[in-house]
C-alpha positions in Angstrom: 0.1 -0.1 -0.1 1.1 3.5 -0.8 1.7 6.1 1.7 -1.7 7.9 1.2 -3.7 4.6 1.6 -1.7 4.1 5.0 -2.5 7.6 6.0 -6.2 7.5 5.5 -6.4 4.1 7.1 -4.7 5.3 10.2 -6.8 8.5 10.2 -10.1 6.5 9.7 -9.2 4.4 12.8 -9.4 7.6 15.0 -12.6 9.1 13.5 -15.7 9.4 15.4 -19.1 10.9 14.9 -21.1 13.0 17.2 -24.8 13.9 17.3 -26.4 17.3 17.4 -29.1 18.2 19.6 -31.9 20.8 18.8 -34.0 22.3 21.5 -37.3 23.5 20.2 -38.9 25.8 22.7 -42.4 25.4 21.5 -45.1 23.9 23.6 -47.0 22.4 20.5 -44.0 20.6 19.4 -43.1 19.5 23.0 -46.6 18.0 23.5 -46.5 16.2 20.0 -43.2 14.8 20.8 -44.4 13.3 24.2 -47.5 12.2 22.7 -45.8 10.2 20.0 -43.4 8.8 23.0 -46.2 7.5 24.9 -48.1 6.3 22.1 -45.1 3.9 21.2 -44.5 3.2 24.8 -48.3 1.8 25.1 -48.3 0.0 21.8 -45.0 -1.9 23.0 -46.6 -2.6 26.2 -49.9 -3.7 25.1 -48.7 -5.7 22.1 -46.3 -7.8 24.4 -49.2 -8.9 26.9 
């Protein structure tokens, strides 16, 4: 392998990804978000029993 390929391989071993967070200060969006979460939770709980 040539020097460029080795450099790319070594650099890719130490790469990492981070997530971005968005804070939406909107009550309608927050309520909708929580309703979706609760709906999914109830669906999982009710379908498992």
